[in-house]
N, C-alpha and C positions, 0 to 999 in steps of 0.2 A: 269363212274368214281366213285370209291368207296368213300363213305362219310367219313368225318373226325370224328373219334371216340372220340376225346377229347372234350366231352360235359360236361359242368357243369350244374347240376340241381339246379335251384334257390331255395331259401327258399320257403317253402310251407306254406299255411295258412289253418288251419282247419276250419270246418264249424262255429265254435264259433267266428272266425275272429281273434283269437290270433296268433301271430307269434310264430313259433316253430324253433328249431335249424335246422342246415343243415342235410340232410339225410346222413346216414352212407355210407361209401365208399367201404365197403367190405362185402362179403357174410358171412354167419354164420352157423357153424355146431351146432348140438343140444347139443353137449357136452360143458359144460362151461369151460372157460379157465382162467388162471391168478388168480386174486383175486376175481373174480365174485363168489357170494354166491348163493347156490341153493335156489330156491323159494319154499315155501310151497304151494303145489297144493291141493286145496280143491276139493271135489266132486262137479260135475256140478249140481247134484240134478235134480230138475224138469226143464221143458222147460223154456226158457227165457221169461220174462214177455212181454205180447203182448202190454202193454202200451208203451214200449220203441221201439219195432221194428215193423214196418209195412211191411207185405209181399207185394211185388210188384205184380201188375197184370202181366199176361203173356205178354211179349213184342214180337214185331214182327221183326224178322230178316229175310230178304229176299234177294235173288239174282235177279238182274234185267238185262235184255238184250233187246236191240232194234236195228233194222236195217232198212235202206233205201237202196234198190238195184235198179240197172238199169233194171234188169229182175225180175224173180220170187225170192222171199226172203226166201222160205221155208228152204232150207238147212242151210243158216246162222241162221235163227231164231230157228229152231229145235235143232241143235247142240249147238248153242251159249247159249240157255237157259239151255240145259242139263248140260253144263259146270258150271252152277251156283248151281248144286244140293247139294253141300256140305253145302250150307247156309240155307237149309230148308228141312223139312221132311213131311209136311202135305199136301200142295196143289201145283199144277202146273197150270199155265194158259197162254194161248196165245190169242192174238187179232191181226187180219190182216185186212187191208183195201182192200176190193174188191169193189163190187157194193155198199156195205155198210160195216160197221165194223162188222166182224164176230169174235165171241169169243168162246173159249172152256176152261172149267175148270175141272180138274180131281183131285181126291185125289191121293197122291203119298206115303202115309204112309206105304202101304203094297206092292207096286210095283214101279219100277223105272219109272222115267219120260218118258224115251224112249218107254217103252212098253205101257204106257197110251196114248201117243200122236202119235204113229207111223201111225195109220190109219186115222189121221185127215187131212192129206195133201190135199185130194180133196176138203174139205170144207174150207180150209184156204189158198186160192190162192191170191196172190197180191204181190206188190213190196215193201211194208213197213208193219212192224208189231212190236209188243212188246211182251215180255215174262217175266214170273216171277216164281220163286220157293219160296214158303212161308212157314215159320215155324209155322204159326198160322191161319191166316184167308184166305178165298178164294179171289183170285185176277185173272185178272184185273176187275175193276168196270167200268161200262159204263153209260154215261148220254147223253141225248138229250137236249142240253142247247140252250139259245137264240142266242148263236154264233156258233151253230152247234153241231154235234155229236162228242164225244170224248171218249177215254178209258184211264184209269189211272192204273198204278201199282206203289207201293211205297215200300221203305225200311226204317225202323226206328220205332220210338215210339212216340206217342202223350201223354204226361204226363197229359195234361189238357183236355183229350177227353170228359169226362163227362160234364165239364163246357161248352165246345163248343157245344155239343149236346143240352144241355139245352138252350143255347143262340139261336141256330137255331130253336128249337121248339117254343120258344117264338116269333120268327119272322114268324112263320107259315110254316117253312120248315119241310117236312116229309121225312123219310128214308124208302126205299123200299126193302132192302135186309139184314135184321138182321141176325146176326150169334150168335147162342147160346143165343138168347134173348137180345143181345146187338148190338148197331150200329157197323157195320163193319168200321174199321178205314180208309180203302181205300175209302169207299163210303163217309165218312166224308170229306176226302181230296178232293174228286171230287166235292162235294157240295160247299165247300169253294172256290174252283177254279171257279166254275160256277157263283159265285157272282161278279166276276171281269168284267171289260169292254171287255176283251179278254183273251186269254189263259195266256199270259205273265203277265198281270195285275192280273189275278186270282191267279197265282202261287205266286206272290209277296204278295198279300193280305193273302194268306194261310200261307206263311212263317211268316208274321207279327202276325198272330193269334195263331199259333201253338207253344206250349212249348215242347221242346224235339228236336229230330233230325229226319227230314223227307226228303229223296231224292225221286224224282218222275220222271217217264217217262209218257208223255201225248201223245197219238196217235190221230192224226186228219187226215183228208183227204189229207192235203197238207204237211204232214211231222210229225216228232216227236220232241216234246219239252223235253229236258233233263235238270233237275235242281238238283244240288247238295245241300244238306241241308246247312242252313245258318251258322252252327257251323263248318262245315267241318268234322264232326264226321265219316261219312261213305263216301266211295269213289265212284266216277264215272269216267270212262276213255273212251276216244274216239279213234277209230282206223279205218283204211281203207285199201282196196286192190286195189283201183282205180275203181272197179266196184260196190262197196258198201261202205257205211259208217255205223259204228256200235257204240253203246254205251253200256257199261257193268259195273256191280259192280266189277267183277273180270276179269282182263286181261288174265287170264288162257284161256278164250274162244278164244283168237285171233290167236295164232300160227298155230293151225291145220286147221283154216279156211282161212289162208293166209293173215290175217289182221295184220297190224303194228300199234303200239301205236303212236298216234299223239299228244294227249293232255290229261292231267289230269285236270278235271274241278276244279275250285276254289270254296270255300264256297259261297253259294248263287248265283253262276253263272248259267245263263239260256242260253242255245243254242237252235237254231232251225235247225234240220237236215233234209235236202231235198236231192233229187237226185243231185242237183247242188253242194252240199257240206254243210259246217257248217257256220251258221250265229250267231254271238254272239248277244244276245238280252239284257242281263244284265251282266255287267262285273264281278261281284263277288268281294270277299274280300281276302286280303292277310292274314287276321287274322283267323287262323284255329286251331283246336285242334282235329286232327284225332285220332281215337281209336288205342291205342298202341297194344291192344289185337289182332288186325288184323294180325300183324307180329308174335306174340307169339303163337297164336292158331287158330283164326277164319279163316284166309285166306288160300287159297290153295298154296302149295309150289311154283308153277310156276307163281304166280301172282306178280305184282309190284304195290305198292302204292307210290305216290309222287316220282316215278321213283326209288324206293328202293326195291330190291328183297326180297321176303319173305324167300326163302330158305337160302340166304346168311345171313340174320339177325339171323335166327335160328342157323346156324352154328357158328356165332359169339357168340351167347348166350352160346352155349355149350363150346366153347373155353374159354370163361370167367369163366364159372363154373369150368373148369379144372385148372385154374391158382391157384397155391398154395395148391391145393387139393392133399394131400399125402396119402389118404386112400388106403390100400392095396386091389387090385382087380384083378381078373383074366380076366374080360372083361367088356365092357360097352354095354348097350342096351337101345333102346328107346321104349316107350310105343306106339304101332302103333295107328294111323299113325303120328299124329302131334308131337310126341316126338322123331321121328327118326332123323330128321335133327339136333336137339339139341344134341342127342347122338353122331352123326357123328362128330360134332364140338368138343365135349368132347373127343372123341377117338383121334382126330387129335391133340388136345392140350396135352393129356397125353401120346400119342404114345402107347396106349394099344389096343388090338383087339376089333372090333365091332362084336357082335354076336346077334343071334335072339332066345332068350329063349321063347318068346311069339310071335305068328304070328296071324295075323288077317284073319279070314275065310271069304274071298270074300268081295268085296266092297259093296255088297248088304246090309250088316249089318249096314252100315252108321256110324254116330256118336252117341255116348251115351250122348251127351251134348245138342243136339237141340230138341229132342222130348218134347212135352208140359207136359207130366205127368212123375212124378218120377218113377212110376212103369215101364213104358216103357223104361226110361233111364237105370234103373237098369237091366232090362232084356237084353237090347242090350249090356251093359257092361259085363254081365256075359257070354253071348253066343258068342261074337265076337272074343275073344282072346283064342287061344288054346296053352297050354304050351307044350314045348318039353323037357321032363324030362331028356333025354340023354344029352342035352346041359346044363341044369340047375344043375343037381346033383353034389354036392360037390364043387361048385364054389362060389367065392365071386363076387357079381355082382353090378355094378353101374347102376342104372336105372334112365334115364333122362325122364322128362315129361315137358309139357308146363306149367302146373299150378296144384294147388290143390284147388278145390272149396269146396265141402262138405267133401271130403276125404273118404267117405264111399265106393264109387266104387273102389277107388284106393286100399283101405285096403282089401275089400272083394273079389274083382275080379282080382286084379293084384298081390299084395303082397302075398295074401293067396296062390295063385297058385304057386308062386315061392317057398314059404316055403314048401308047400305040395309036391313039386317035388324035394326036397332035397337041396335047396340052402344053402350054408354055411354062407353067409352074404348078406344083401340087403341094399345097400347105395343109397339113393334117392337124386337126384339133380334136382331142379326145376328152370325153365328158366324165372321166374319173382318173385317179392316179394309176401309175403302172401296177399291174397285178403281180404280186410277189409270192403268194402262197396258195396252194390248192384248197378249194372249199372243203370244209369238213362235213358240211350238212346237206349239200345238194350237188347239182351238176355244174355249178358256176365256173369252176376251173378243174382241170383233171389231174395234172401232175406238175411238180415243180420244174422238172427239167424241160418241159414243153414251153414254159412261159418266156416270152420275148425278153422281159426284164432280166430274168435269171440267166439267159444265154448271153445277154449283154454284160452282166456282172462277171460271168465266167471268162469272157473274152478280155475284159479290162484287167481282172486280177490274175489271169492265167491259170485259174483253178476255181473249183466250187468252194464257196465259203459259207459258214453257218450264220455268222453275225452280219446281217445286211443293213444294220441301222443307219450307216452313213448314206446309204442309197435311198432311204426313206425321207430324208430331209431335202425338200425341193430347193433350198438355198445353198446346198453343199456343192462342192466341186465334183464330187463323185456322182451325185445325181445328174448334174449337167453332162458328164461324160457318158453316163448310161443312156440318157435321152438322145445324145448325139449318135451313139452306136446304133440304137434302134432306128433312128431316122435314116442313117446310111443303109442299114439292112433292108428297110422298107423302100429305099430309093426315092425318098420324098425330099422336097425342097426345104421344108421346115416342119417341126413337130412340137406340139405343146400339149400338156396334160393339165387337167384340173388337179389341185391339191386336195388332200383329205378335208381340210378346213373349208375350202370352197364347195366341195361336193356336199358336205354335211349341211352347210348353210343353204344350199339350193334345195335340199330335201326339207329342211325346216324342223327337224326333231333334234333334241339334245344328242350329242355324240354318244353318250352312254346308253341311249335307247336304240342305237344302231349297231348291227354287226358289220365291222369293217375288217374282218379277219383276212380276206383276200388281199388287202393292201398293207396291213400293218402286222399281221401275224398274232394279233391279240384279240381276245373276245371270250365269251362265256365258255 
């Protein structure tokens, strides 16, 4: 059943705690209309002051998969974990219960998961196991605790990691598997769990200690414990085919394995998965704020979150961008891969052709968003898209994409290729509002000073400012000026974003059920 799109976004509250007006209800092109006056745009000058903006530590975004089968679990585990590969670029890991828990971890930054783990089958035989694809640290981690041996993999970010490490050090706890000179976040989670009376108590105690959003799979000899983060920021979904039960970050893993979705875990919910089925150990909460960016960009098109299709949301975003958009164009295109469904929706809404001026060279190039270093991100962005000049030359093109983060990749490796191949006009349509704040929970955005919208505000104001409320209202003059600055910086003919209200309506959940921190600076 399709969700009701008539969603009203409530008043938001900035970090200062002051109430602001309602968010604008329409999109905005960069050209000013009506009586709006042009803003005087000052040079951005030097880098933004470090006293105002703190660069976030690299966050951990991971794809989790676990399975309990009546026979050997290898095929489920191997392919199910591989179907999480779009969520991480650095490490893959598997752990399986045999005579003891056997674990393998490999780097996947230069080779696909399948090639790294294909030969591991003889060493990883058993009926239950967990797997992970990580964007940052090696996983799973293993501990031999007072209540037995277990392995842990996690998805999320611990914002108070250093404080927790210090607290455990003061209690005499040591860590045995540092990564780049720091405590591995997954090992920290495992240590916190081991302080409980049992696995369930340990997970609950870990949830109480951790600030941020952490979902975990815990593998023991008698089953898998799956726990969704207490804020409901990241997803976990359960499925079965009658011969096995599986849990995954992305339901994309299920169809080709013959698994059917049975349940989306609630925030803070803990279940125990055994051969007999699912036992709920902690009920969880109805109060959640799932990451909106999952539907807009992060998630795979075939996935569902809270029973809402990623592909359908993206099509609705594109159709919304098309409403009232009268720009003259010969065809529409999406930036591969995540912009494609947005562009298809736009093409349906405008009834203009969809074509491919830029094509991605094999899936092996992966995403330019998830690698940990900017140098690698830029290299992937440059090399993965190949322009087709015969399609581009002489045409006016609407280019749809999921978001603009820094804007440099979009300008240098997307727009530049279109202009150099002879495009007549490049109209850019973005399926979410301008990103304003670094994500606190995952890898969605990295630092404030990197964001294109913040650089625009700095140029307009002549300085960095704390209160950006006027720039969040799409009906305001300052918002129009910001979008104009970004459009000029990107060297595009026109630019339009979805508003918060439009994006929320496309997703189909109430605004209070969604985390919109990246755009509004407010959330749990």
